[in-house]
C-alpha positions in Angstrom: -63.5 208.6 71.1 -66.1 207.0 68.9 -64.6 204.1 66.8 -65.5 204.7 63.2 -65.5 202.3 60.2 -65.8 203.0 56.5 -67.0 200.3 54.1 -65.9 200.9 50.5 -63.2 203.3 51.7 -61.2 203.4 48.5 -63.6 205.5 46.4 -63.9 209.3 46.4 -66.6 209.5 49.0 -64.6 207.1 51.2 -61.4 209.1 50.9 -63.3 212.3 51.6 -64.7 210.7 54.8 -61.2 209.8 55.8 -60.1 213.4 55.3 -62.9 214.8 57.4 -62.6 212.2 60.2 -58.9 213.0 60.6 -59.9 216.4 61.9 -63.0 215.2 63.8 -62.8 215.8 67.6 -64.9 212.8 68.5 -64.5 210.2 65.7 -61.5 207.8 65.5 -60.9 205.9 62.3 -60.4 202.3 63.2 -61.5 200.2 60.2 -61.5 200.7 56.4 -62.6 198.1 53.9 -61.9 197.8 50.2 -61.9 194.3 48.9 -59.9 195.3 45.8 -57.0 196.7 47.9 -56.8 194.3 50.8 -53.5 194.7 52.6 -52.6 198.0 50.8 -52.0 201.1 52.9 -54.5 203.9 52.6 -51.6 206.3 52.1 -50.3 204.3 49.1 -53.6 204.7 47.3 -54.1 208.4 48.4 -50.7 210.1 48.9 -52.4 213.0 50.5 -52.7 210.8 53.6 -49.0 210.0 53.8 -47.8 210.4 57.4 -51.4 210.9 58.6 -53.2 207.5 58.1 -51.4 204.2 58.9 -54.4 201.9 58.4 -54.5 199.2 55.7 -57.6 198.4 53.7 -59.2 195.2 54.9 -61.6 192.7 53.5 -65.2 193.5 54.4 -65.7 191.3 57.4 -68.7 191.4 59.8 -66.6 190.1 62.7 -64.1 192.9 62.3 -66.8 195.5 62.1 -68.3 194.2 65.3 -64.9 194.2 67.0 -63.6 197.5 65.9 -66.5 199.9 65.2 -69.2 201.8 67.1 -70.5 203.6 64.0 -70.2 202.7 60.3 -70.3 204.8 57.1 -71.2 202.6 54.1 -69.8 203.8 50.8 -70.5 200.6 48.8 -72.1 200.7 45.4 -75.9 200.7 44.9 -77.2 197.2 45.4 -74.3 196.2 47.7 -74.9 198.3 50.7 -78.3 196.7 51.4 -76.7 193.2 51.6 -74.6 194.1 54.6 -76.5 196.8 56.5 -79.1 194.6 58.3 -76.3 192.6 59.9 -74.5 195.7 61.0 -77.6 197.1 62.5 -78.1 193.8 64.4 -74.7 194.4 66.0 -76.1 197.6 67.5 -74.1 199.9 65.3 -75.3 203.2 63.9 -75.1 203.4 60.1 -75.1 206.2 57.5 -75.5 204.7 54.0 -74.1 206.8 51.2 -75.5 204.6 48.5 -79.1 205.0 47.1 -80.3 201.7 48.7 -82.5 203.3 51.3 -83.4 206.7 49.8 -86.6 205.5 48.1 -89.4 204.3 50.3 -90.9 201.8 47.8 -89.1 198.6 46.8 -90.8 198.7 43.3 -89.5 202.2 42.7 -86.0 201.1 43.7 -86.2 198.2 41.3 -87.5 200.4 38.5 -84.7 203.0 38.8 -81.8 200.8 39.9 -82.6 197.6 38.1 -82.4 195.1 41.0 -84.8 193.8 43.6 -84.3 195.3 47.0 -82.7 192.8 49.4 -84.2 194.1 52.6 -87.4 196.1 51.9 -88.4 195.9 55.5 -85.8 198.5 56.3 -87.0 201.1 53.8 -89.6 202.5 56.2 -87.1 202.7 59.0 -84.4 204.5 57.2 -84.5 208.3 57.7 -83.7 210.5 54.7 -80.6 212.3 55.8 -81.2 215.9 54.9 -80.8 217.6 58.3 -82.5 220.8 57.2 -85.8 218.9 56.9 -85.3 215.8 59.1 -83.1 216.9 61.9 -85.2 215.6 64.8 -85.8 212.2 63.1 -82.1 211.8 62.4 -81.2 212.3 66.0 -83.3 209.3 66.9 -82.3 207.0 64.0 -80.0 204.1 63.7 -80.0 204.0 59.9 -79.8 207.2 57.8 -80.0 207.2 54.0 -77.6 209.9 53.0 -79.1 212.0 50.1 -77.7 212.1 46.6 -75.6 215.0 45.5 -78.0 216.5 43.0 -81.0 216.1 45.3 -79.2 217.9 48.1 -78.5 220.9 45.9 -81.9 220.9 44.3 -84.1 220.2 47.4 -82.3 222.8 49.5 -82.8 225.3 46.7 -86.5 224.6 46.3 -87.6 223.8 49.8 -88.6 227.3 51.0 -91.0 227.7 48.0 -92.4 224.2 48.2 -93.3 224.3 51.9 -95.1 227.6 51.5 -97.1 226.2 48.6 -95.8 228.9 46.2 -95.0 226.7 43.3 -97.7 227.0 40.5 -96.3 224.8 37.8 -93.5 222.7 36.4 -90.0 223.2 37.9 -87.0 223.0 35.6 -83.8 221.9 37.2 -80.7 222.6 35.2 -77.8 220.9 37.1 -74.1 220.7 36.4 -71.6 218.4 38.2 -67.9 217.8 38.3 -66.6 214.5 37.1 -65.9 213.2 40.6 -69.6 212.7 40.9 -69.3 209.7 38.6 -67.0 207.9 41.0 -63.4 206.7 40.9 -63.9 204.1 38.2 -63.1 205.4 34.8 -65.6 205.5 32.0 -65.5 206.9 28.5 -67.5 210.0 29.7 -65.0 210.7 32.5 -61.8 209.8 30.6 -59.7 213.0 30.5 -59.7 213.5 26.7 -63.4 213.1 26.6 -64.3 215.3 29.7 -61.7 218.1 29.5 -62.8 221.3 27.7 -66.2 219.7 27.2 -69.7 219.9 28.7 -72.5 217.5 28.0 -76.0 216.6 29.3 -76.7 213.0 30.2 -79.5 210.8 31.4 -82.0 213.4 30.2 -85.4 212.7 31.7 -84.2 209.4 33.3 -81.6 210.2 35.9 -81.8 208.0 39.0 -82.0 211.1 41.2 -85.3 212.2 39.7 -87.6 210.1 41.9 -85.6 211.1 45.0 -86.1 214.8 44.3 -89.8 214.2 43.4 -90.5 212.2 46.5 -89.0 214.6 49.0 -90.6 217.7 47.3 -94.0 215.8 47.4 -93.5 215.2 51.1 -92.7 218.8 51.8 -95.9 219.9 50.0 -98.1 217.5 52.0 -98.4 214.9 49.3 -98.9 217.2 46.3 -97.1 215.6 43.3 -93.9 217.4 42.3 -93.7 218.3 38.6 -90.1 218.6 37.6 -87.8 218.4 34.6 -84.3 217.4 35.7 -81.4 217.6 33.3 -77.9 216.9 34.6 -74.7 217.9 32.8 -71.1 216.8 33.2 -68.7 219.7 33.4 -64.9 219.7 33.1 -64.1 220.3 36.8 -63.2 217.9 39.6 -65.7 218.9 42.2 -68.9 220.9 42.6 -72.5 221.1 41.7 -74.4 224.1 40.4 -78.2 224.0 40.1 -80.2 226.7 38.3 -83.9 226.1 38.9 -86.7 227.9 37.2 -89.9 228.0 39.3 -93.3 229.4 38.3 -94.7 231.1 41.4 -98.0 232.5 40.1 -98.6 235.7 42.0 -96.2 238.5 41.2 -93.4 238.9 43.7 -90.2 240.9 44.0 -86.7 239.7 44.5 -86.7 241.3 47.9 -89.7 239.3 49.0 -88.1 236.2 47.6 -84.9 236.9 49.6 -86.9 237.3 52.8 -88.6 233.9 52.3 -85.2 232.2 51.9 -83.5 234.2 54.7 -86.2 233.2 57.1 -86.3 229.6 56.0 -82.6 229.1 56.6 -81.9 231.6 59.4 -80.8 228.9 61.9 -79.1 226.5 59.5 -75.3 226.3 60.0 -74.5 224.9 56.5 -76.9 227.0 54.3 -76.0 230.5 53.3 -78.4 232.8 51.4 -76.4 235.2 49.3 -77.2 238.9 49.1 -79.0 240.3 46.0 -76.9 240.3 42.9 -74.4 237.8 44.4 -74.6 234.3 42.8 -73.3 230.9 43.9 -69.9 229.6 42.6 -68.7 226.1 42.9 -65.2 227.2 43.7 -66.5 229.1 46.8 -67.9 225.9 48.4 -65.1 223.5 47.3 -64.0 221.5 50.3 -66.7 222.8 52.6 -70.0 221.5 53.8 -71.8 224.7 52.8 -74.7 225.2 50.4 -74.8 228.7 48.9 -78.2 229.8 47.5 -79.3 232.9 45.6 -82.8 233.8 44.4 -84.1 236.2 41.8 -87.4 237.1 40.2 -87.8 237.5 36.4 -90.7 237.7 33.9 -92.7 240.3 35.7 -92.3 238.7 39.1 -93.9 235.3 38.2 -90.8 233.1 37.6 -88.3 232.6 40.4 -84.7 231.6 39.4 -83.1 229.7 42.3 -79.4 229.0 42.2 -77.6 226.6 44.6 -74.0 225.4 44.8 -72.4 222.6 46.8 -69.3 220.5 46.8 -70.7 217.1 45.6 -68.2 215.2 47.7 -68.8 217.1 50.9 -72.3 218.5 51.4 -73.4 216.2 48.5 -71.9 213.1 50.2 -69.3 212.7 52.9 -69.6 216.0 54.8 -73.4 215.5 55.0 -72.8 211.9 56.1 -70.7 213.2 59.0 -73.3 215.9 59.8 -75.9 213.2 60.0 -73.7 210.9 62.2 -73.0 213.8 64.5 -76.7 214.2 65.1 -77.2 210.5 65.6 -74.4 210.4 68.2 -75.7 213.5 70.0 -72.6 215.6 69.4 -72.4 219.1 67.9 -73.7 219.0 64.4 -70.8 220.9 63.0 -68.1 218.8 64.6 -65.3 218.2 62.0 -67.1 220.3 59.4 -65.9 223.8 60.2 -63.8 224.3 57.0 -64.4 227.2 54.7 -64.3 226.7 50.9 -60.8 226.4 49.3 -60.1 229.4 47.1 -58.4 229.8 44.7 
């Protein structure tokens, strides 16, 4: 068994990792840190683990990581992960970082969007962006993988087939909606129940931190051609899920059938991307609890505007499930190990 540690294991992504690792055939959970809950049993904080997890949260301690872990998932806040990861890599551990600390390749861009100087910019070039559908081979050889953000995962998977074929002829509009768990476990006014329930609201319009991540990856996919996007996220009154509806000008007239073939061919061999048949559209409920991304594509406006729809569970394919998918590749074990669940419905 591969001894597995989770740093920052008391948050939603940490608890989701615990849930997945419990059923993983190769990973054994041996260390969980959460400085706020040192000495408290995991099953006391999350009753769903009662009778299943006997570990207690520990203080983040490098010596304990070195002693107890072969691989490490880092679920610390942005700005904190980068303070610890260089030391963990020096121990010879493989790391998947679920924060944004290594997703952007330029330290200046990180400072602009996250408001702090990067503590270890030398590692930015080494970190592999962890979207297996585009970087599988690099991930298998990596010791540090930057797990993508939830919105970027849904958006990039939805747009990639058009971008790589150079079919985009103008500005892309990304209308994205997320459940409140995407904001993390710490309560804010926006996620407080009386504020969020029976309500839907846009936020960070034109300035969301995931914007440069989406732009950078799309530019790389199009061989350096700058991506022109408008990204507007919305908070929706559900616990889990992301639904992206993307409006893409494609220039030459095409049919929905041609569009379907492009997407079917692009993802024919991908275990966690499903292209839905014509007239069937993604639903967040259908992917809840799974590592799947469902995508649907239609043509409108005389065949010149493609409407691409994608749905994921923000805590699974948008975070912890994708992190396990990446670590499976890094460890040379089947990519789908521990990730075979279907969506939970109803």
